[in-house]
Backbone as JSON Lines, residues from 0, in Angstrom:
{"i":0,"aa":"M","n":[0.85,-1.18,0.0],"ca":[0.0,0.0,0.0],"c":[0.89,1.25,0.0]}
{"i":1,"aa":"T","n":[0.5,2.21,-0.76],"ca":[1.3,3.43,-0.83],"c":[0.87,4.4,0.27]}
{"i":2,"aa":"D","n":[1.71,5.44,0.46],"ca":[1.35,6.46,1.44],"c":[0.08,7.18,1.03]}
{"i":3,"aa":"V","n":[-0.08,7.41,-0.29],"ca":[-1.29,8.09,-0.76],"c":[-2.52,7.26,-0.43]}
{"i":4,"aa":"A","n":[-2.44,5.95,-0.66],"ca":[-3.56,5.08,-0.34],"c":[-3.81,5.08,1.17]}
{"i":5,"aa":"D","n":[-2.73,5.01,1.97],"ca":[-2.89,5.07,3.42],"c":[-3.61,6.34,3.83]}
{"i":6,"aa":"N","n":[-3.2,7.46,3.25],"ca":[-3.8,8.73,3.62],"c":[-5.27,8.79,3.23]}
{"i":7,"aa":"A","n":[-5.6,8.24,2.06],"ca":[-7.0,8.24,1.63],"c":[-7.84,7.38,2.56]}
{"i":8,"aa":"V","n":[-7.32,6.23,2.92],"ca":[-8.06,5.35,3.83],"c":[-8.17,6.0,5.2]}
{"i":9,"aa":"H","n":[-7.09,6.55,5.69],"ca":[-7.13,7.21,7.0],"c":[-8.07,8.41,6.98]}
{"i":10,"aa":"A","n":[-8.1,9.13,5.87],"ca":[-9.03,10.26,5.75],"c":[-10.48,9.77,5.79]}
{"i":11,"aa":"F","n":[-10.75,8.66,5.1],"ca":[-12.1,8.07,5.13],"c":[-12.47,7.65,6.55]}
{"i":12,"aa":"I","n":[-11.55,6.99,7.23],"ca":[-11.83,6.54,8.6],"c":[-12.07,7.75,9.51]}
{"i":13,"aa":"A","n":[-11.21,8.75,9.41],"ca":[-11.34,9.94,10.27],"c":[-12.68,10.64,10.02]}
{"i":14,"aa":"K","n":[-13.08,10.74,8.75],"ca":[-14.36,11.38,8.42],"c":[-15.53,10.56,8.93]}
{"i":15,"aa":"T","n":[-15.45,9.26,8.76],"ca":[-16.54,8.38,9.24],"c":[-16.69,8.48,10.75]}
{"i":16,"aa":"V","n":[-15.57,8.48,11.45],"ca":[-15.59,8.56,12.91],"c":[-16.1,9.93,13.36]}
{"i":17,"aa":"A","n":[-15.73,10.97,12.63],"ca":[-16.16,12.33,12.99],"c":[-17.64,12.56,12.68]}
{"i":18,"aa":"D","n":[-18.14,11.92,11.62],"ca":[-19.52,12.16,11.18],"c":[-20.57,11.33,11.91]}
{"i":19,"aa":"N","n":[-20.12,10.33,12.66],"ca":[-21.08,9.43,13.33],"c":[-20.72,9.29,14.81]}
{"i":20,"aa":"Q","n":[-21.71,9.3,15.67],"ca":[-21.44,9.24,17.11],"c":[-20.83,7.91,17.54]}
{"i":21,"aa":"V","n":[-21.34,6.82,16.98],"ca":[-20.84,5.49,17.32],"c":[-20.6,4.74,16.03]}
{"i":22,"aa":"V","n":[-19.37,4.28,15.84],"ca":[-19.01,3.56,14.62],"c":[-18.31,2.27,15.01]}
{"i":23,"aa":"L","n":[-18.72,1.19,14.37],"ca":[-18.07,-0.09,14.57],"c":[-17.48,-0.54,13.24]}
{"i":24,"aa":"F","n":[-16.15,-0.54,13.16],"ca":[-15.47,-1.13,12.0],"c":[-15.43,-2.62,12.28]}
{"i":25,"aa":"M","n":[-16.07,-3.38,11.41],"ca":[-16.3,-4.79,11.69],"c":[-16.2,-5.64,10.43]}
{"i":26,"aa":"K","n":[-16.2,-6.95,10.63],"ca":[-16.25,-7.88,9.52],"c":[-17.72,-8.22,9.3]}
{"i":27,"aa":"G","n":[-18.23,-7.82,8.13],"ca":[-19.64,-7.99,7.84],"c":[-20.4,-6.73,8.16]}
{"i":28,"aa":"V","n":[-21.71,-6.86,8.22],"ca":[-22.58,-5.73,8.53],"c":[-23.34,-6.06,9.81]}
{"i":29,"aa":"P","n":[-23.88,-5.04,10.5],"ca":[-24.57,-5.33,11.76],"c":[-25.65,-6.41,11.65]}
{"i":30,"aa":"E","n":[-26.35,-6.42,10.54],"ca":[-27.41,-7.41,10.35],"c":[-26.86,-8.81,10.08]}
{"i":31,"aa":"Q","n":[-25.58,-8.88,9.65],"ca":[-24.99,-10.17,9.33],"c":[-23.48,-10.12,9.56]}
{"i":32,"aa":"P","n":[-23.05,-10.12,10.83],"ca":[-21.6,-10.12,11.12],"c":[-20.96,-11.38,10.53]}
{"i":33,"aa":"R","n":[-19.71,-11.2,10.09],"ca":[-19.03,-12.34,9.46],"c":[-17.86,-12.85,10.27]}
{"i":34,"aa":"C","n":[-17.83,-12.5,11.58],"ca":[-16.89,-13.14,12.5],"c":[-17.5,-13.08,13.89]}
{"i":35,"aa":"G","n":[-17.07,-13.99,14.74],"ca":[-17.63,-14.08,16.08],"c":[-17.37,-12.84,16.92]}
{"i":36,"aa":"F","n":[-16.19,-12.24,16.76],"ca":[-15.87,-11.06,17.56],"c":[-16.75,-9.87,17.18]}
{"i":37,"aa":"S","n":[-16.95,-9.69,15.88],"ca":[-17.84,-8.62,15.43],"c":[-19.26,-8.88,15.92]}
{"i":38,"aa":"S","n":[-19.68,-10.14,15.87],"ca":[-21.02,-10.5,16.31],"c":[-21.22,-10.18,17.79]}
{"i":39,"aa":"V","n":[-20.22,-10.44,18.61],"ca":[-20.32,-10.16,20.05],"c":[-20.53,-8.67,20.3]}
{"i":40,"aa":"V","n":[-19.76,-7.84,19.62],"ca":[-19.89,-6.39,19.84],"c":[-21.25,-5.89,19.33]}
{"i":41,"aa":"V","n":[-21.69,-6.39,18.2],"ca":[-23.01,-6.01,17.69],"c":[-24.1,-6.4,18.7]}
{"i":42,"aa":"Q","n":[-24.01,-7.6,19.25],"ca":[-25.01,-8.05,20.22],"c":[-25.01,-7.17,21.46]}
{"i":43,"aa":"I","n":[-23.84,-6.78,21.92],"ca":[-23.74,-5.91,23.11],"c":[-24.36,-4.55,22.82]}
{"i":44,"aa":"L","n":[-24.0,-3.96,21.68],"ca":[-24.54,-2.64,21.34],"c":[-26.05,-2.71,21.16]}
{"i":45,"aa":"D","n":[-26.53,-3.76,20.5],"ca":[-27.97,-3.94,20.33],"c":[-28.66,-4.12,21.68]}
{"i":46,"aa":"H","n":[-28.05,-4.9,22.56],"ca":[-28.62,-5.14,23.89],"c":[-28.76,-3.83,24.67]}
{"i":47,"aa":"L","n":[-27.76,-2.97,24.55],"ca":[-27.8,-1.69,25.25],"c":[-28.72,-0.68,24.56]}
{"i":48,"aa":"G","n":[-29.05,-0.94,23.3],"ca":[-29.9,-0.02,22.56],"c":[-29.13,1.16,21.98]}
{"i":49,"aa":"V","n":[-27.86,0.95,21.7],"ca":[-27.02,2.0,21.13],"c":[-27.18,2.0,19.61]}
{"i":50,"aa":"D","n":[-27.51,3.17,19.06],"ca":[-27.52,3.3,17.6],"c":[-26.09,3.44,17.12]}
{"i":51,"aa":"F","n":[-25.73,2.68,16.13],"ca":[-24.37,2.76,15.61],"c":[-24.34,2.5,14.12]}
{"i":52,"aa":"V","n":[-23.23,2.92,13.52],"ca":[-22.98,2.68,12.11],"c":[-21.93,1.57,12.02]}
{"i":53,"aa":"G","n":[-22.22,0.57,11.24],"ca":[-21.25,-0.5,11.01],"c":[-20.57,-0.3,9.68]}
{"i":54,"aa":"V","n":[-19.25,-0.44,9.66],"ca":[-18.48,-0.33,8.43],"c":[-17.82,-1.69,8.18]}
{"i":55,"aa":"D","n":[-18.16,-2.3,7.07],"ca":[-17.64,-3.63,6.73],"c":[-16.24,-3.51,6.13]}
{"i":56,"aa":"V","n":[-15.23,-3.92,6.89],"ca":[-13.85,-3.81,6.42],"c":[-13.52,-4.87,5.38]}
{"i":57,"aa":"L","n":[-14.4,-5.87,5.24],"ca":[-14.14,-6.92,4.25],"c":[-14.4,-6.44,2.83]}
{"i":58,"aa":"Q","n":[-14.97,-5.24,2.68],"ca":[-15.23,-4.71,1.35],"c":[-13.99,-4.14,0.69]}
{"i":59,"aa":"S","n":[-12.91,-3.94,1.48],"ca":[-11.71,-3.32,0.93],"c":[-10.49,-3.76,1.72]}
{"i":60,"aa":"D","n":[-9.5,-4.31,1.01],"ca":[-8.25,-4.7,1.69],"c":[-7.56,-3.47,2.28]}
{"i":61,"aa":"E","n":[-7.64,-2.33,1.57],"ca":[-7.01,-1.11,2.07],"c":[-7.67,-0.66,3.38]}
{"i":62,"aa":"L","n":[-8.98,-0.74,3.43],"ca":[-9.69,-0.36,4.65],"c":[-9.38,-1.35,5.78]}
{"i":63,"aa":"R","n":[-9.35,-2.63,5.44],"ca":[-9.07,-3.66,6.46],"c":[-7.69,-3.45,7.07]}
{"i":64,"aa":"D","n":[-6.71,-3.11,6.25],"ca":[-5.36,-2.84,6.78],"c":[-5.29,-1.45,7.4]}
{"i":65,"aa":"G","n":[-5.97,-0.49,6.77],"ca":[-5.9,0.9,7.22],"c":[-6.48,1.13,8.6]}
{"i":66,"aa":"I","n":[-7.54,0.4,8.94],"ca":[-8.12,0.59,10.27],"c":[-7.15,0.13,11.35]}
{"i":67,"aa":"K","n":[-6.33,-0.86,11.02],"ca":[-5.35,-1.34,12.01],"c":[-4.24,-0.32,12.22]}
{"i":68,"aa":"T","n":[-3.81,0.35,11.16],"ca":[-2.75,1.34,11.3],"c":[-3.29,2.67,11.82]}
{"i":69,"aa":"F","n":[-4.57,2.94,11.59],"ca":[-5.18,4.19,12.05],"c":[-5.05,4.32,13.56]}
{"i":70,"aa":"T","n":[-5.3,3.22,14.26],"ca":[-5.25,3.24,15.72],"c":[-4.06,2.48,16.29]}
{"i":71,"aa":"D","n":[-3.28,1.84,15.41],"ca":[-2.22,0.96,15.87],"c":[-2.79,-0.14,16.78]}
{"i":72,"aa":"W","n":[-3.94,-0.64,16.37],"ca":[-4.63,-1.72,17.08],"c":[-4.74,-2.88,16.1]}
{"i":73,"aa":"P","n":[-4.27,-4.08,16.45],"ca":[-4.12,-5.15,15.46],"c":[-5.37,-5.93,15.09]}
{"i":74,"aa":"T","n":[-6.45,-5.75,15.81],"ca":[-7.6,-6.62,15.57],"c":[-8.83,-5.83,15.15]}
{"i":75,"aa":"I","n":[-9.77,-6.56,14.59],"ca":[-11.07,-6.06,14.17],"c":[-12.1,-6.96,14.83]}
{"i":76,"aa":"P","n":[-13.14,-6.4,15.41],"ca":[-13.72,-5.08,15.25],"c":[-13.02,-4.01,16.09]}
{"i":77,"aa":"Q","n":[-13.36,-2.76,15.74],"ca":[-12.89,-1.6,16.5],"c":[-14.08,-0.66,16.68]}
{"i":78,"aa":"L","n":[-14.29,-0.28,17.94],"ca":[-15.42,0.58,18.29],"c":[-14.94,1.99,18.58]}
{"i":79,"aa":"Y","n":[-15.62,2.97,17.97],"ca":[-15.35,4.39,18.19],"c":[-16.62,5.05,18.7]}
{"i":80,"aa":"V","n":[-16.45,5.86,19.73],"ca":[-17.57,6.62,20.28],"c":[-17.17,8.08,20.35]}
{"i":81,"aa":"K","n":[-17.97,8.92,19.71],"ca":[-17.71,10.36,19.67],"c":[-16.27,10.66,19.24]}
{"i":82,"aa":"G","n":[-15.82,9.97,18.24],"ca":[-14.51,10.23,17.67],"c":[-13.35,9.57,18.37]}
{"i":83,"aa":"E","n":[-13.61,8.91,19.48],"ca":[-12.52,8.28,20.24],"c":[-12.57,6.76,20.11]}
{"i":84,"aa":"F","n":[-11.4,6.16,19.97],"ca":[-11.29,4.72,19.91],"c":[-11.54,4.15,21.31]}
{"i":85,"aa":"V","n":[-12.49,3.22,21.4],"ca":[-12.81,2.58,22.69],"c":[-12.03,1.29,22.83]}
{"i":86,"aa":"G","n":[-12.04,0.45,21.8],"ca":[-11.33,-0.81,21.86],"c":[-11.91,-1.84,20.93]}
{"i":87,"aa":"G","n":[-11.4,-3.05,21.07],"ca":[-11.86,-4.16,20.28],"c":[-12.87,-4.99,21.05]}
{"i":88,"aa":"A","n":[-13.14,-6.19,20.56],"ca":[-14.18,-7.04,21.15],"c":[-13.89,-7.37,22.61]}
{"i":89,"aa":"D","n":[-12.65,-7.68,22.94],"ca":[-12.33,-8.06,24.32],"c":[-12.58,-6.91,25.29]}
{"i":90,"aa":"I","n":[-12.2,-5.71,24.89],"ca":[-12.39,-4.54,25.76],"c":[-13.87,-4.22,25.91]}
{"i":91,"aa":"V","n":[-14.6,-4.24,24.79],"ca":[-16.03,-3.94,24.83],"c":[-16.75,-4.97,25.69]}
{"i":92,"aa":"R","n":[-16.42,-6.25,25.5],"ca":[-17.04,-7.31,26.29],"c":[-16.72,-7.14,27.78]}
{"i":93,"aa":"E","n":[-15.46,-6.83,28.1],"ca":[-15.08,-6.64,29.5],"c":[-15.81,-5.44,30.11]}
{"i":94,"aa":"M","n":[-15.88,-4.34,29.35],"ca":[-16.6,-3.17,29.86],"c":[-18.08,-3.5,30.09]}
{"i":95,"aa":"F","n":[-18.66,-4.3,29.21],"ca":[-20.06,-4.7,29.36],"c":[-20.23,-5.59,30.59]}
{"i":96,"aa":"Q","n":[-19.35,-6.57,30.74],"ca":[-19.48,-7.53,31.84],"c":[-19.24,-6.89,33.21]}
{"i":97,"aa":"T","n":[-18.39,-5.87,33.26],"ca":[-18.11,-5.21,34.54],"c":[-19.11,-4.09,34.82]}
{"i":98,"aa":"G","n":[-20.0,-3.84,33.87],"ca":[-21.0,-2.8,34.07],"c":[-20.5,-1.4,33.74]}
{"i":99,"aa":"E","n":[-19.34,-1.3,33.1],"ca":[-18.78,0.02,32.77],"c":[-19.32,0.58,31.45]}
{"i":100,"aa":"L","n":[-19.77,-0.29,30.57],"ca":[-20.11,0.17,29.22],"c":[-21.38,1.03,29.2]}
{"i":101,"aa":"R","n":[-22.41,0.62,29.89],"ca":[-23.67,1.38,29.88],"c":[-23.45,2.8,30.4]}
{"i":102,"aa":"P","n":[-22.81,2.98,31.59],"ca":[-22.58,4.36,32.05],"c":[-21.66,5.15,31.12]}
{"i":103,"aa":"F","n":[-20.69,4.49,30.53],"ca":[-19.81,5.16,29.57],"c":[-20.61,5.69,28.39]}
{"i":104,"aa":"M","n":[-21.48,4.86,27.85],"ca":[-22.29,5.29,26.71],"c":[-23.24,6.42,27.12]}
{"i":105,"aa":"A","n":[-23.79,6.32,28.32],"ca":[-24.68,7.38,28.8],"c":[-23.9,8.68,28.97]}
{"i":106,"aa":"E","n":[-22.69,8.61,29.53],"ca":[-21.87,9.81,29.71],"c":[-21.53,10.45,28.37]}
{"i":107,"aa":"Q","n":[-21.37,9.63,27.35],"ca":[-21.05,10.13,26.01],"c":[-22.28,10.69,25.3]}
{"i":108,"aa":"G","n":[-23.45,10.46,25.9],"ca":[-24.68,10.98,25.33],"c":[-25.22,10.15,24.18]}
{"i":109,"aa":"V","n":[-24.79,8.9,24.08],"ca":[-25.26,8.04,22.99],"c":[-26.24,6.98,23.49]}
{"i":110,"aa":"L","n":[-26.59,7.1,24.77],"ca":[-27.52,6.14,25.37],"c":[-28.25,6.86,26.48]}
{"i":111,"aa":"A","n":[-29.54,6.65,26.56],"ca":[-30.3,7.27,27.64],"c":[-29.83,6.72,28.97]}
{"i":112,"aa":"A","n":[-29.66,7.59,29.96],"ca":[-29.14,7.17,31.27],"c":[-30.16,6.33,32.01]}
């Protein structure tokens, strides 16, 4: 991948994250996740009632690689809330299981308290 391609992908990711309150870069789409980790995060967000935008990284090799370099995070899915990277499936699941995720989402204004 060239630097120009990296920049274009990073620009797309930055714009997507800036334009949407909650974004999940995932394998597949929210209605049909194509990996277990993406499915877990979708189920958690759906359970909490969080509206989010899912971006299927399997549609583009550049996007699939670019999301990893954008945050220097090696795995997919990746959850962003209000422009900030929250984490991958393990972090989201842990935050949900410890009861931290619901108050975090409420504090961010993306979930009714």
